[in-house]
NUDORO-796666 format. One line per field, with one value per residue (C-alpha): chain; residue in one letter; x, y negated, z. Coordinates in steps of 0.2 Angstrom, whole numbers, plus 2048, in hexadecimal, padded with zeros to 3 digits. Layout:
! NUDORO-796666
chaine	(A ...)
residu	(a ...)
c1	(X ...)
c2	(Y ...)
c3	(Z ...)
//
This chain:
! NUDORO-796666
chaine	(A A A A A A A A A A A A A A A A A A A A A A A A A A A A A A A A A A A A A A A A A A A A A A A A A A A A A A A A A A A A A A A A A A A A A A A A A A A A A A A A A A A A A A A A A A A A A A A A A A A A A A A A A A A A A A A A A A A A A A A A A A A A A A A A A A A A A A A A A A A A A A A A A A A A A A A A A A A A A A A A A A A A A A A A A A A A A A A A A A A A A A A A A A A A A A A A A A A A A A A A A A A A A A A A A A A A A A A A A A A A A A A A A A A A A A A A A A A A A A A A A A A A A A A A A A A A A A A A A A A A A A A A A A A A A A A A A A A A A A A A A A A A A A A A A A A A A A A A A A A A A A A A A A A A A A A A A A A A A A A A A A A A A A A A A A A A A A A A A A A A A A A A A A A A A A A A A A A A A A A A A A A A A A A A A A A A A A A A A A A A A A A A A A A A A A A A A A A A A)
residu	(x x x x x x x x x x x x x x x x x x x x x x x x x x x x x x x x x x x x x x x x x x x x x x x x x x x x x x x x x x x x x x x x x x x x x x x x x x x x x x x x x x x x x x x x x x x x x x x x x x x x x x x x x x x x x x x x x x x x x x x x x x x x x x x x x x x x x x x x x x x x x x x x x x x x x x x x x x x x x x x x x x x x x x x x x x x x x x x x x x x x x x x x x x x x x x x x x x x x x x x x x x x x x x x x x x x x x x x x x x x x x x x x x x x x x x x x x x x x x x x x x x x x x x x x x x x x x x x x x x x x x x x x x x x x x x x x x x x x x x x x x x x x x x x x x x x x x x x x x x x x x x x x x x x x x x x x x x x x x x x x x x x x x x x x x x x x x x x x x x x x x x x x x x x x x x x x x x x x x x x x x x x x x x x x x x x x x x x x x x x x x x x x x x x x x x x x x x x x x)
c1	(8B9 8AE 89C 890 87F 86E 85E 852 840 846 853 866 86E 881 885 894 89E 8B0 8B4 8AB 898 896 89E 891 882 88A 889 878 872 878 872 861 864 869 859 84D 856 855 842 83F 845 83D 82E 833 834 826 818 822 828 819 810 81B 81A 808 805 80F 809 7F8 800 800 811 817 812 804 7FB 7F9 7E6 7E7 7DF 7E7 7DE 7E1 7E4 7E7 7E9 7DE 7E6 7DB 7D7 7CD 7BB 7AF 79B 790 77F 775 762 754 74B 745 74D 744 748 750 745 737 72D 719 714 701 6F8 6FA 6F0 6DE 6E1 6DA 6DC 6EE 6F5 706 711 723 72D 72D 732 745 748 753 74B 751 748 738 739 725 71F 70F 705 6F3 6E7 6E8 6DC 6D0 6DB 6E6 6D8 6D5 6E9 6E6 6D8 6E1 6F0 6E4 6DD 6F1 6F2 6E2 6E6 6F8 6F2 6E5 6F3 6FE 6EF 6EC 6FF 6FE 6EF 6F6 707 6FF 6F3 703 70A 6FB 6F9 706 6FE 6ED 6E3 6DF 6DD 6E5 6D3 6D5 6E7 6E3 6D5 6DE 6EC 6E2 6DA 6EB 6EF 6DE 6E5 6F5 6EC 6E4 6F2 6F9 6E8 6E9 6FB 6F7 6E7 6F1 701 6F5 6EE 6FE 703 6F4 6F7 70A 702 6F8 70A 70F 722 730 733 746 751 751 74C 73A 735 722 716 703 6FA 6F8 6F4 6E0 6DE 6D5 6DF 6DB 6E2 6DA 6E0 6EE 701 704 718 724 736 747 74E 75E 75D 763 75E 75F 75B 74E 757 74B 757 753 750 762 76B 763 76B 77C 77A 780 77F 78C 792 795 789 78A 777 775 763 75C 75E 770 781 787 78A 787 790 787 785 778 770 763 75F 74B 748 73A 737 729 71F 717 72A 734 73E 745 749 75B 75B 76C 770 775 77C 771 773 767 765 760 74D 741 735 742 749 759 765 773 781 785 796 790 7A3 7B3 7B9 7CA 7C5 7C9 7C4 7C1 7BE 7AB 7AF 7B7 7A7 79B 788 77D 76F 77D 781 790 7A2 7B3 7C0 7CF 7E0 7E9 7FB 7F9 7EF 7DF 7D0 7C6 7B4 7B4 7A3 7A4 799 798 799 79B 798 79F 7A9 7B9 7B4 7AB 7AF 7AF 7A8 7AA 7B2 7C4 7D4 7DD 7EB 7E2 7E7 7D5 7D0 7CB 7C3 7BB 7B7 7A6 7AE 7BA 7B2 7B9 7CB 7CE 7E2 7E5 7F4 7F2 7F7 7FA 7F2 7F8 7EC 7EF 7DE)
c2	(BAB BB7 BBA BC6 BCC BCA BCE BBE BC1 BD1 BC9 BCA BB8 BB5 BAA BA2 BAA BA4 B93 B88 B8E B81 B72 B77 B78 B65 B5D B64 B5D B4A B4B B4E B41 B35 B39 B35 B25 B1F B25 B1A B0A B0B B0E AFE AF4 AFB AF8 AED AE0 ADE ADC ACE AC5 AC7 AC0 AB1 AAD AAB A9E AAD AB2 AC2 ACC AD1 AC0 AC1 AC0 AAE AA3 A91 A81 A70 A64 A51 A44 A37 A29 A18 A0C 9FD A01 9F3 9F8 9F5 9F4 9F5 9EE 9E9 9DA 9CD 9BB 9AB 998 996 988 987 976 978 968 962 953 947 939 938 940 93E 943 949 93C 943 951 94C 95C 96F 981 980 96C 966 956 948 944 938 93D 93D 94E 949 93A 93A 92A 91B 90D 90C 90B 8FD 8F1 8F2 8EE 8DF 8DA 8DE 8D1 8C3 8C4 8C4 8B4 8AA 8AE 8A7 897 894 899 889 87F 881 87E 86D 865 869 863 853 853 854 843 83B 840 833 825 829 82C 840 847 856 85E 85E 865 875 877 875 882 88E 88B 88D 89E 8A5 8A3 8AB 8BB 8BB 8BC 8CA 8D2 8D1 8D8 8E6 8ED 8E9 8F3 900 902 903 910 919 915 91B 92C 930 935 946 944 94E 951 954 958 968 973 976 987 987 97B 97E 96F 967 956 954 95E 956 958 954 958 968 96D 977 978 971 972 97D 977 980 973 970 980 98C 99E 9AC 9BE 9C4 9D6 9E2 9EC 9FB 9F7 9FE 9F3 9E3 9E6 9E8 9D7 9C5 9B4 9B0 9C3 9C3 9CC 9D1 9CF 9D9 9D4 9E0 9E1 9DB 9E1 9D0 9CF 9BE 9B9 9B2 9B4 9B6 9A7 9AE 9C0 9C2 9C0 9CB 9DE 9E5 9F1 9FC 9FD 9FB 9EE 9DC 9CF 9C9 9BA 9B7 9A4 9A4 998 992 99D 99F 9B3 9B0 9B0 9AE 9BB 9C9 9D9 9DA 9E6 9DF 9E4 9DE 9DD 9DE 9E0 9EC 9F8 A02 A17 A26 A29 A3B A43 A48 A5C A59 A55 A62 A64 A6F A70 A69 A5B A55 A5D A60 A6D A67 A72 A76 A79 A8B A87 A8D A83 A7C A74 A5F A57 A46 A38 A32 A20 A17 A21 A1B A1E A20 A2C A2C A24 A2D A21 A2D A3D A3C A30 A31 A3D A50 A5A A5A A69 A61 A6E A82 A7D A84 A94 A90 A97 A8F A99 A9E A9E A97 A90 A7D A75 A63 A58 A46 A37 A2B A2B)
c3	(AA1 AA3 AA2 AAD AA4 AAF AAA AAB AA4 A9B A94 A95 A95 A98 AAA AAF ABD AC4 AC9 ABB AC1 AD1 AC5 AB8 AC5 ACD ABC AB8 ACA AC6 AB4 ABC ACA ABC AB1 AC0 AC6 AB3 AB4 AC4 ABC AAD AB7 AC3 AB5 AAB ABA AC7 ABD AB3 AC3 AC8 AB9 AB8 AC9 AC6 AB5 ABE ACC ADB AE2 ADF AF0 AFA AF7 AE5 AEA AF2 AE6 AE0 AE5 ADE AEE AEE AFC AF9 B04 B06 AF9 AF9 AF2 AEE AF3 AE3 AE7 AD7 AD3 AC8 AC7 ABC AB7 ABA ABD ACC AD2 AC6 AC4 ABF AB9 AB7 AB5 AC4 AC0 AB9 AAA A99 A86 A82 A76 A72 A79 A78 A7B A78 A82 A82 A83 A8F A97 AA6 AB5 AB2 A9F A97 A91 A8A A8A A8F A86 A90 A86 A93 AA0 A97 A97 AAA AAA AA0 AAC ABB AB4 AB0 AC1 AC8 ABD AC3 AD4 AD3 ACC AD9 AE6 ADD ADD AEF AF3 AE8 AF1 B03 AFF AFC B08 B14 B0C B0E B20 B27 B1E B27 B17 B1D B2B B35 B32 B20 B20 B29 B1D B0E B17 B1A B07 B02 B0C B06 AF2 AF7 AFF AEE AE5 AEF AED ADA AD9 AE2 AD9 AC8 AD0 AD3 AC3 ABC AC8 AC2 AAF AB2 AB8 AA8 AA1 AA5 AAA AB0 AC1 ABF AB3 AAC A9F A99 A97 A94 A8D A8D A88 A75 A6F A70 A7E A8D A9D AB0 AC2 AC2 AB0 AB8 AB3 AA2 AA4 AAC AAE AB6 AC2 AB9 AAD ABB ABA AC8 AC6 AD5 AD8 AE2 AEF AFB B0D B0F B02 B07 B19 B12 B06 B0A B02 AF8 AF2 ADF AD1 AC2 AB7 AA8 A9E A95 A83 A84 A89 A8F AA3 AAC ABB ACA ADE AEA AF0 AFB B03 B06 B1A B19 B10 B07 B11 B05 AF8 B06 AFB AFD AF0 AEE AE3 AD7 AD0 AC0 AB2 AA6 A96 A85 A89 A9B A98 AA7 AA9 A9F AAA AAF AB7 AC5 ACC ADD AE7 AF8 AFE B01 B0C B0D B0C B05 AF2 AEC ADB ADA AD8 AEA AF5 AF7 AFE B07 B14 B21 B16 B0D B0F B09 B0B B11 B16 B25 B27 B25 B14 B1A B14 B22 B20 B23 B24 B1B B17 B06 B02 AF1 AE4 AD2 AC1 ACC AD7 AEA AF8 B09 B16 B24 B27 B20 B24 B14 B18 B17 B08 B00 AF4 AE3 ADD ADF AEF AEC AEB AFD B0E B1F B25 B12 B0D AFD AF3 AF3 AE2 AE5 ADA AD8 ADD ACE AC5)
//
C-alpha cells in the first residue's frame, strides 16, 4: 500500500491510493445513510407514534380528524308515558250535611254525640225540652178518646133506630137525623186524630236527628242552650263518611281531565298516599285565577281531616312518545330543540315540543319519531352541520 502526502489545512495527512480508496468511500456513505435512517426512525417513533397514541387515548381517530369531538348519542325509541297532572287543594266531606233545628226549638236538654261519632239515619243527636208540648199532646189524645166515644154512641143509637123502623116506632126522619149525628161524630174523631198527630209530629221535630247515616264532623251546641230555627247549624256531618279533595288546576290541565281517572292524594304533614278517582270536573273556570276545581273521591280514613291541605297526582292518560334525558333537550329564544345526527355524523338542529317531565326524563310530544340518533350531552357546544364522532349509549335507564 502506498501513501501520498497532501497538505490539508497546513498539515500533512496520509491519503489512500490504489484500489482500496473507492471501497472505503462507499463504506463511509453506507454508514452515513444507515445513521440517517436510524435517526429518522427514532424521530418517527418519538413523535409520530406518540401523537397517534395520544389521539387514540382521547377517543379521536389517528388521522386529520383528530379535532372532531366525541359525543354520546342514543336512539330513544317510543315508550308508553303516563301523563301526570299535579295540583293542590283542601280536603272536605264529599257530601257535607249541615244540621239545625227543624221545629219550634227550645232549651237543649241533652247532646248525645261528639265529633267523630258514627251515627245511623234518624238517630237523635240532641234533645230539646218538651214539657209544655207533652201536655198539649196529652190533651189532644184525650180529645181523640172523647170523640171516639161519641162516635160509638151515635152509631149504637142509629142501629137501634133502624131496628125499630120496621115496627113503626120511629120515622124515616128520625133515622136521617141519627145518621147525620153518627157522621158528625166520626168527623170529630178524624179532626181530633189529625190534631193529635200534628202535635206528635211537632214534638218529634224537637229532637235534632241525623238525616242520613254518616260521620259527625262538628258540634256547636251544648245542654242548656236555647235553640230555634234561626240558630243556624248545630252539627255538620259527612254523608257515609265519604271524603274528597278539591284540587285546583290550571285551565290547560282542566281540559285534560275526565271523570274516573285515578289519582293519589298526600295530605300535608304525612307521607301516606291515599288512592281515589276524579268524580267531578268543574264546568266553569274562575275568571280571576284562571283555575278550575277537580273533585277527587276518597274513602274514609282518620288521617283525612276536612279543611286540611293536600297535594294530588292525577293520571290523566298515557301515550307513546320518545323519552330523553334532560341534558338532551336544549332551549333558546326559538324554543326547545335537540341535536340529531345525519348519515354523515353531522349535527342537525331539530325543534321539539316537550310533553311530560318526570324523574324518568323528558317526553317529546312532537318533533321526533324515536328512530333518530339524538345527542345526549354536549349539545350546547355544537353548531348545526358540525361533524362529530358518535358514541352510542344504551337506552336502558
